[in-house]
C-alpha positions as CSV (number, residue, x, y, z in Angstrom):
1,M,110.6,125.0,105.8
2,A,112.0,126.7,102.7
3,E,109.5,127.2,100.0
4,S,112.2,126.4,97.5
5,E,112.3,122.8,98.7
6,D,110.8,120.1,96.5
7,V,108.9,118.5,99.3
8,L,107.4,120.5,102.2
9,V,106.9,118.6,105.4
10,S,105.1,119.9,108.5
11,V,102.8,118.8,111.3
12,G,99.4,120.5,111.8
13,G,96.5,120.0,114.1
14,P,96.3,120.1,117.9
15,A,99.3,119.2,120.0
16,G,99.5,115.5,120.7
17,K,97.0,114.7,117.9
18,G,98.9,116.1,114.9
19,V,98.6,115.3,111.2
20,G,101.7,115.0,109.1
21,L,101.4,117.1,106.0
22,I,103.5,116.4,102.9
23,T,103.3,118.8,99.9
24,L,105.0,118.0,96.7
25,N,106.5,121.3,95.7
26,R,107.5,121.4,92.0
27,P,104.4,123.0,90.5
28,K,106.1,124.0,87.3
29,S,106.7,120.3,86.5
30,I,103.4,119.2,88.0
31,N,105.3,118.0,91.0
32,S,107.1,115.2,89.1
33,L,109.1,113.0,91.5
34,T,112.9,113.2,91.8
35,H,115.0,110.7,93.6
36,S,115.6,113.1,96.5
37,M,111.9,113.7,96.8
38,V,111.3,110.0,97.2
39,G,113.9,109.9,100.0
40,R,112.4,112.9,101.7
41,I,108.9,111.4,101.7
42,F,110.2,108.1,103.0
43,A,112.1,109.7,105.9
44,A,109.1,111.8,106.9
45,L,106.8,108.7,107.0
46,Q,109.4,106.8,109.1
47,D,109.6,109.7,111.6
48,W,105.9,109.9,111.9
49,E,105.4,106.2,112.2
50,A,107.5,106.3,115.4
51,D,105.8,109.6,116.7
52,D,102.8,109.0,118.9
53,A,101.9,112.7,118.5
54,V,101.1,112.2,114.8
55,R,97.9,110.3,114.1
56,A,97.6,110.5,110.3
57,V,99.3,111.8,107.1
58,V,97.9,113.9,104.3
59,I,99.8,114.2,100.9
60,S,99.0,116.8,98.3
61,G,100.6,118.7,95.4
62,A,101.4,122.4,95.2
63,G,99.9,124.5,92.4
64,D,96.6,123.9,90.6
65,R,97.7,121.4,87.9
66,G,97.8,118.2,89.9
67,L,99.1,116.0,92.6
68,C,102.0,114.6,90.5
69,A,102.6,114.0,86.8
70,G,104.9,111.0,87.6
71,G,108.6,110.4,87.9
72,D,111.2,112.7,86.4
73,V,111.5,110.9,83.1
74,V,114.0,113.4,81.7
75,A,116.4,112.3,84.5
76,I,115.6,108.6,83.6
77,Y,116.5,109.4,79.9
78,H,119.9,110.8,80.8
79,S,120.6,107.9,83.2
80,A,119.6,105.4,80.6
81,K,122.0,107.0,78.1
82,A,124.8,106.8,80.7
83,G,124.2,103.1,81.6
84,G,121.1,103.3,83.8
85,A,122.6,103.0,87.4
86,E,120.8,106.1,88.7
87,A,117.5,105.1,87.1
88,R,117.7,101.7,88.6
89,Q,118.3,103.1,92.1
90,F,115.5,105.6,91.7
91,W,113.0,102.8,90.8
92,F,114.3,100.6,93.7
93,D,113.8,103.4,96.2
94,E,110.5,104.6,94.7
95,Y,109.0,101.1,94.8
96,V,110.2,100.5,98.3
97,L,108.3,103.8,99.2
98,D,105.2,102.6,97.4
99,A,105.2,99.4,99.3
100,Y,105.7,101.2,102.6
101,I,102.7,103.4,101.8
102,G,100.7,100.3,101.1
103,R,101.3,98.9,104.6
104,Y,101.7,102.2,106.5
105,P,100.2,101.7,110.0
106,K,98.6,105.1,110.3
107,P,95.9,106.6,108.1
108,Y,97.4,107.9,104.9
109,V,95.2,110.4,103.0
110,A,96.1,111.2,99.4
111,L,94.5,114.2,97.6
112,M,94.5,113.0,94.0
113,T,93.6,116.3,92.3
114,G,94.3,117.2,88.7
115,I,97.0,115.3,86.9
116,T,97.9,112.1,88.9
117,M,99.8,109.8,86.7
118,G,102.6,107.2,86.8
119,G,104.7,107.8,89.9
120,G,101.9,110.1,91.3
121,V,99.7,107.0,91.4
122,G,102.3,105.1,93.3
123,I,102.5,107.6,96.1
124,S,98.7,107.9,96.4
125,A,96.7,104.8,95.2
126,H,98.2,102.5,97.8
127,G,97.2,104.7,100.7
128,R,94.3,104.0,103.1
129,V,92.2,107.0,102.2
130,R,92.3,108.1,98.5
131,V,90.4,111.2,97.4
132,V,89.6,112.3,93.9
133,T,87.7,115.3,92.6
134,E,86.1,116.5,89.3
135,T,89.6,117.8,88.3
136,T,91.3,114.4,88.6
137,K,93.0,113.2,85.4
138,M,94.6,109.9,86.2
139,A,96.6,107.6,83.9
140,M,99.3,104.9,83.6
141,P,100.7,106.3,80.4
142,E,104.0,104.4,80.3
143,V,103.6,102.5,77.0
144,G,103.7,105.9,75.2
145,I,107.4,106.4,76.1
146,G,108.6,102.8,75.7
147,F,108.1,101.9,79.4
148,I,105.8,99.5,81.3
149,P,103.2,100.4,84.0
150,D,104.9,100.4,87.3
151,V,104.7,101.8,90.9
152,G,102.3,99.0,91.8
153,G,99.9,100.1,89.1
154,T,99.7,96.7,87.6
155,F,98.5,95.4,91.0
156,I,95.4,97.6,90.8
157,L,95.0,97.3,87.0
158,S,94.9,93.5,87.3
159,R,92.1,93.7,89.9
160,T,89.7,96.1,88.2
161,P,86.1,95.1,87.3
162,G,86.4,93.1,84.1
163,L,89.2,94.1,81.8
164,L,89.1,97.9,82.4
165,G,92.7,97.7,83.7
166,L,94.0,96.2,80.5
167,H,92.3,99.0,78.6
168,A,94.0,101.6,80.8
169,A,97.4,99.9,80.6
170,L,97.5,99.3,76.9
171,T,96.1,102.6,75.7
172,G,97.8,104.7,78.4
173,A,94.7,106.9,78.1
174,P,93.7,109.2,81.0
175,F,90.5,108.5,83.1
176,N,88.6,110.6,85.5
177,G,87.9,110.5,89.2
178,A,84.7,108.5,88.9
179,D,86.6,105.9,86.8
180,A,89.4,105.9,89.4
181,I,86.9,104.9,92.1
182,A,85.3,102.3,89.9
183,M,88.6,100.7,89.1
184,G,89.9,100.6,92.6
185,F,92.5,103.5,92.4
186,A,90.5,105.7,94.8
187,D,87.8,105.7,97.5
188,H,86.1,109.0,97.9
189,F,84.9,111.9,95.7
190,V,85.1,115.4,97.2
191,P,84.3,118.5,95.2
192,D,87.5,120.3,94.4
193,D,86.4,123.6,96.0
194,Q,85.8,121.7,99.3
195,L,89.3,120.2,99.6
196,G,90.6,122.9,101.8
197,A,87.8,122.5,104.2
198,F,88.1,118.7,104.0
199,T,91.8,119.0,105.0
200,D,91.0,121.5,107.8
201,T,88.4,119.1,109.2
202,I,91.0,116.3,109.3
203,L,93.3,118.6,111.2
204,S,90.6,119.9,113.7
205,A,88.5,116.7,114.0
206,D,89.3,113.5,112.3
207,I,89.2,111.7,108.9
208,E,85.8,110.1,109.4
209,T,84.2,113.5,110.1
210,A,85.9,115.0,107.0
211,I,84.6,112.1,104.8
212,T,81.1,112.2,106.2
213,T,80.9,116.0,105.8
214,F,82.4,116.5,102.4
215,A,82.5,113.3,100.3
216,V,79.7,113.0,97.7
217,E,78.4,110.3,95.4
218,P,80.7,110.2,92.4
219,P,79.3,110.7,88.9
220,P,78.8,107.6,86.8
221,S,82.0,106.1,85.6
222,P,82.3,106.4,81.8
223,L,84.6,103.4,81.6
224,L,82.4,101.2,83.7
225,G,79.6,102.1,81.3
226,Q,81.7,100.7,78.4
227,R,82.6,97.4,80.1
228,D,80.7,95.3,77.5
229,W,83.0,96.1,74.5
230,I,86.1,96.5,76.7
231,D,85.7,93.0,78.3
232,E,85.0,91.5,74.9
233,C,87.9,93.1,73.0
234,Y,90.6,92.8,75.6
235,A,90.1,89.1,76.1
236,G,92.2,88.5,73.0
237,A,95.4,86.5,73.5
238,T,97.8,89.0,72.0
239,P,97.9,92.8,71.4
240,S,97.2,92.2,67.7
241,D,94.1,90.1,68.6
242,I,92.9,92.9,70.9
243,I,93.4,95.6,68.2
244,A,91.6,93.5,65.6
245,A,88.7,93.1,68.0
246,L,88.6,96.8,68.7
247,R,88.7,97.6,65.0
248,G,85.7,95.2,64.6
249,H,83.6,97.6,66.6
250,G,84.1,100.3,63.9
251,A,84.0,104.0,64.7
252,G,83.8,105.3,68.2
253,P,85.7,104.7,71.4
254,A,86.8,101.1,70.6
255,N,88.4,102.2,67.3
256,E,90.0,105.2,69.1
257,A,91.5,102.7,71.6
258,A,92.9,100.6,68.7
259,D,94.5,103.7,67.3
260,L,96.1,104.6,70.6
261,I,97.5,101.1,71.2
262,A,98.8,101.0,67.6
263,S,100.7,104.2,68.3
264,R,102.5,102.9,71.4
265,S,105.7,101.1,71.7
266,P,105.0,97.5,70.4
267,I,107.3,95.8,72.9
268,S,105.9,97.9,75.8
269,V,102.4,97.0,74.9
270,S,103.3,93.4,74.6
271,V,105.1,93.4,78.0
272,A,102.3,95.4,79.6
273,L,99.7,92.9,78.6
274,Q,101.7,90.1,80.2
275,A,102.6,92.1,83.2
276,V,98.9,92.9,84.1
277,R,97.9,89.3,83.5
278,R,100.7,87.9,85.6
279,A,100.0,90.5,88.3
280,A,96.6,89.1,88.8
281,S,98.0,85.9,90.2
282,L,100.6,87.6,92.4
283,P,99.3,87.8,96.0
284,T,100.8,90.9,97.4
285,L,101.7,94.5,96.3
286,E,105.3,93.7,97.1
287,D,105.3,90.7,94.8
288,V,103.9,92.9,92.0
289,L,106.4,95.6,92.6
290,R,109.2,93.1,92.4
291,Q,107.9,92.0,89.0
292,E,107.6,95.7,88.0
293,F,111.2,96.3,89.0
294,R,112.2,93.5,86.6
295,T,110.1,95.0,83.7
296,S,111.5,98.5,84.4
297,C,115.1,97.2,84.3
298,G,114.1,95.4,81.1
299,A,112.9,98.7,79.6
300,L,116.2,100.2,80.7
301,R,118.0,97.7,78.5
302,S,115.7,98.5,75.5
303,H,115.9,100.8,72.6
304,D,112.4,102.1,73.1
305,L,112.7,103.8,76.5
306,I,115.3,106.3,75.4
307,E,113.6,106.7,72.0
308,G,110.1,107.2,73.6
309,I,111.3,109.9,76.0
310,R,113.3,111.6,73.3
311,A,110.3,111.9,71.0
312,Q,107.9,113.1,73.7
313,L,110.1,115.3,76.0
314,I,113.5,115.9,74.6
315,D,113.1,116.7,70.8
316,K,109.3,116.7,71.1
317,D,108.9,115.6,67.6
318,R,106.2,113.1,68.7
319,N,107.5,110.7,66.1
320,P,109.2,107.8,68.0
321,Q,110.9,105.2,65.8
322,W,110.1,102.0,67.8
323,S,112.2,98.8,67.6
324,P,110.8,96.3,67.1
325,A,108.7,98.4,64.7
326,S,105.5,96.4,64.9
327,L,103.6,94.1,67.2
328,A,104.1,91.3,64.6
329,A,107.9,91.7,65.0
330,V,107.8,91.2,68.8
331,T,108.7,87.7,69.8
332,A,107.8,85.7,72.9
333,E,111.5,85.8,73.7
334,D,111.6,89.6,73.5
335,V,108.7,89.7,76.0
336,E,110.1,87.1,78.4
337,A,113.4,89.0,78.6
338,Y,111.6,91.7,80.6
339,F,110.6,89.2,83.3
340,V,114.0,87.7,84.2
341,S,115.6,88.5,87.5
342,A,116.8,92.1,87.8
343,D,119.9,90.6,89.5
344,P,119.6,91.7,92.2
345,D,115.8,91.8,92.5
346,L,113.9,94.4,94.5
347,T,113.9,93.7,98.2
348,F,111.9,95.5,101.0
349,V,112.8,96.9,104.4
350,P,111.2,94.8,107.2
């Protein structure tokens, strides 16, 4: 396999009891996902599903910065400016992959090291065995670029203890490995310097032995320790109500959360609030991904997606000019427009 390829695919372990190994290989961009990478991962998983000589899959990221920083949003930017067809197809195929991982019939082990955000969450958090370390820095940061949490993220965010998921969705703030376990994004905590031996044990023995040998009790979750004020403040009916409640707690993390939400795209925050709340009543990951495809296509029609990516990654002036410019200017009709049929909606392979 050429080291220049964006996804490295191989099979390790003893003959007849192999383990499929997927390595995202764009370390300079923290392994951000391109459309071709999504296709390569999907094809490898399909091949291994039908191969009795492969018993499990392990996915990891090259380099020391993280599993995956998300989708290639610069490509999304250029597609959006050109009408959005490529971005729409990317999301369609990416979400189909995320759903496939969620129902994959063989053990799927995700090593969620370092930066694991956005699309990186999609290819890891729906797997059967999800491993974090002390380096894990996870987030669903979409509202900061005029987008909405996607890749099945709102499925998990809507099912966290209390309202921790709304806090993560509306602020876009990163959280650590212990938080990820507490919120349902991950299962096991393995010290980072033990990950190589952990993977070797999966190859030479099995997943259960690797977990028993190397997984440790995670540290306390900082977010879980702040549930009281989070549950109280995020119960507000609207984003403005939530910010007011956060401000009412004065200095400290609640006020910092208010500042973050206030800096995000007003329409994105408003849609994200509804998306997480609606996801709570959707029964399956596929149902939620279909809703997310609608909200993603809605963002593609918006002013804020192009403007948010421009400000953060193109011009890098960090000064987006949002439209609508304030939460007060966002109407119920503006929000509802994100939930209409994507025409055609997302569908899944049998």
